[in-house]
N, C-alpha and C positions, 0 to 999 in steps of 0.2 A: 640405556638402562630401562627406559620406558617400554621398549619392545619386549624385553625379558618379562616385565611384569604383565604386560598385555597377553603374552603367550602363556605365562604361568596361570593367570586367571582363566583364560580360555580353555586350557587343558584341564584345569580343576573343575570348571563347570561341565565340561564334556564327561569327565569321570563321574561326577555327581549325577548327571542326567542318565548316564549308562546304568549305574547301579539303581537309580530310581525306576527305570524301565524294566529291569530284571526281576523285581520283586512284585508279587501280585497282591499280597496282604497290605491293605491300606494303612493300618497302624504301623506295621513294620517298615513300610515304604517311607512314611513321614519321619520315623525315628532314624532310619539310615540317612535320609536327606539332611536332617539337622546335624547328626554326628559328623558326616563327611563335610558338610559346609563349615562347621566349626573347625575341624581339623585342617582342612586344606586351604581355607581362605583367611585364616588368622596369621598375622605377621607380628614380628617383634624386633627389637634392636639386636643386631648381630653381636655386638660387644658392648659392655657398659661404657657409657661416655661417648659412644660413636653414633653417628646419625644414619648409618646404613641399616636398612631393614632386610629381613630375611623371613621366609616362611617359618612359623613356629615349630612345625613338625621336623624340619631339617635341623634346627637348633637343638631340639630335644634329642635327636639321634646323635648329633655331634657331642653334646654334653654327656650323654650316657656312655660314650665310648672313651672319654677321657678318664684316666685313672683317679685323679684327685676329686673329680666331680664337685668342684666348688661352685660351678655355675648353675647347678640344679636349683639352688635356692632363689636365684634371680629369676627363674622361670615360674616361680610360684604365682606371682601376680598375673602374668598373662594366662596361666593355666586356669586360674580362678575366673578370669574374664572369658576364657574359652568355654568353661562350664556354664557360665551365665549366658553366653551367646548360644550355646547348644539348646539350653532350656528355653530361651526366648524364641529362637527360630522354630523349635518344636511346638511351643504354645501358639505362636502366630499361625503356623501352618495348620494346626488342628482347628483353630478358630475360623480361618479362611475356608478350609475344606468343609467345615460344619455349617457355616452360615451363608457363605457366598455361593457354594455349589450344591446346595441341597435341592432335592426335587420337590416340586410343589404338587 
Protein backbone atom coordinates (compact mmCIF):
# COMPACT_ATOMS: atom_id res chain seq x y z
CA UNK A 1 0.00 0.00 0.00
CA UNK A 2 2.86 2.36 0.74
CA UNK A 3 4.12 1.94 -2.83
CA UNK A 4 0.76 3.08 -4.16
CA UNK A 5 0.89 6.25 -2.08
CA UNK A 6 4.49 6.97 -3.05
CA UNK A 7 3.61 6.49 -6.70
CA UNK A 8 0.46 8.59 -6.36
CA UNK A 9 2.29 11.50 -4.71
CA UNK A 10 5.16 11.28 -7.20
CA UNK A 11 2.79 11.38 -10.17
CA UNK A 12 0.82 14.22 -8.54
CA UNK A 13 3.97 16.26 -8.03
CA UNK A 14 5.02 15.62 -11.63
CA UNK A 15 1.62 16.79 -12.88
CA UNK A 16 1.80 19.91 -10.71
CA UNK A 17 5.34 20.66 -11.88
CA UNK A 18 4.34 20.15 -15.54
CA UNK A 19 1.49 22.63 -15.27
CA UNK A 20 3.76 24.99 -13.36
CA UNK A 21 6.28 25.00 -16.21
CA UNK A 22 3.62 25.48 -18.91
CA UNK A 23 2.35 28.81 -17.58
CA UNK A 24 4.45 31.93 -18.03
CA UNK A 25 2.39 34.44 -15.99
CA UNK A 26 3.80 34.43 -12.43
CA UNK A 27 0.53 35.13 -10.64
CA UNK A 28 -1.40 32.54 -12.66
CA UNK A 29 1.46 30.08 -12.17
CA UNK A 30 1.23 30.37 -8.39
CA UNK A 31 -2.56 30.12 -8.48
CA UNK A 32 -2.46 26.93 -10.57
CA UNK A 33 0.25 25.53 -8.29
CA UNK A 34 -1.86 26.06 -5.20
CA UNK A 35 -5.11 24.77 -6.72
CA UNK A 36 -3.53 21.63 -8.15
CA UNK A 37 -1.62 20.98 -4.93
CA UNK A 38 -4.79 21.22 -2.91
CA UNK A 39 -6.81 19.03 -5.26
CA UNK A 40 -4.27 16.31 -5.93
CA UNK A 41 -2.51 16.02 -2.59
CA UNK A 42 -5.54 16.04 -0.25
CA UNK A 43 -6.72 12.71 1.14
CA UNK A 44 -9.77 11.68 3.17
CA UNK A 45 -11.39 8.58 4.62
CA UNK A 46 -12.77 6.23 1.98
CA UNK A 47 -15.86 5.36 4.02
CA UNK A 48 -17.17 6.73 7.31
CA UNK A 49 -15.83 4.67 10.20
CA UNK A 50 -13.09 3.14 8.07
CA UNK A 51 -9.36 3.84 8.39
CA UNK A 52 -8.57 3.53 4.68
CA UNK A 53 -7.57 6.78 3.00
CA UNK A 54 -8.14 7.80 -0.60
CA UNK A 55 -7.48 10.94 -2.63
CA UNK A 56 -10.31 13.38 -2.05
CA UNK A 57 -10.77 14.04 -5.76
CA UNK A 58 -11.56 10.36 -6.39
CA UNK A 59 -14.04 10.28 -3.50
CA UNK A 60 -15.72 13.38 -4.90
CA UNK A 61 -16.08 11.73 -8.32
CA UNK A 62 -17.39 8.55 -6.72
CA UNK A 63 -19.95 10.35 -4.55
CA UNK A 64 -21.16 12.52 -7.43
CA UNK A 65 -21.96 9.45 -9.54
CA UNK A 66 -24.06 7.76 -6.85
CA UNK A 67 -27.77 8.51 -7.27
CA UNK A 68 -28.59 9.06 -3.58
CA UNK A 69 -25.55 11.32 -3.04
CA UNK A 70 -25.77 11.03 0.75
CA UNK A 71 -22.00 11.11 1.01
CA UNK A 72 -21.55 14.62 -0.37
CA UNK A 73 -22.29 16.14 3.03
CA UNK A 74 -19.48 14.14 4.66
CA UNK A 75 -17.10 15.70 2.14
CA UNK A 76 -17.96 19.19 3.35
CA UNK A 77 -15.31 19.19 6.08
CA UNK A 78 -12.40 18.09 3.88
CA UNK A 79 -13.52 20.45 1.12
CA UNK A 80 -13.39 23.35 3.57
CA UNK A 81 -9.95 22.11 4.58
CA UNK A 82 -9.04 21.90 0.90
CA UNK A 83 -10.09 25.50 0.38
CA UNK A 84 -8.03 26.62 3.35
CA UNK A 85 -5.08 24.57 2.11
CA UNK A 86 -5.29 26.18 -1.31
CA UNK A 87 -5.41 29.63 0.25
CA UNK A 88 -2.50 28.82 2.58
CA UNK A 89 -0.31 27.39 -0.19
CA UNK A 90 -1.12 30.35 -2.43
CA UNK A 91 -0.33 32.88 0.32
CA UNK A 92 2.92 31.18 1.30
CA UNK A 93 4.05 30.87 -2.30
CA UNK A 94 3.38 34.57 -2.93
CA UNK A 95 5.31 35.52 0.22
CA UNK A 96 8.22 33.24 -0.64
CA UNK A 97 8.32 34.50 -4.21
CA UNK A 98 8.09 38.13 -3.11
CA UNK A 99 10.55 38.16 -0.22
CA UNK A 100 13.02 35.33 -0.81
CA UNK A 101 13.49 35.61 -4.55
CA UNK A 102 13.39 39.36 -5.04
CA UNK A 103 16.16 41.04 -6.97
CA UNK A 104 18.36 43.46 -5.09
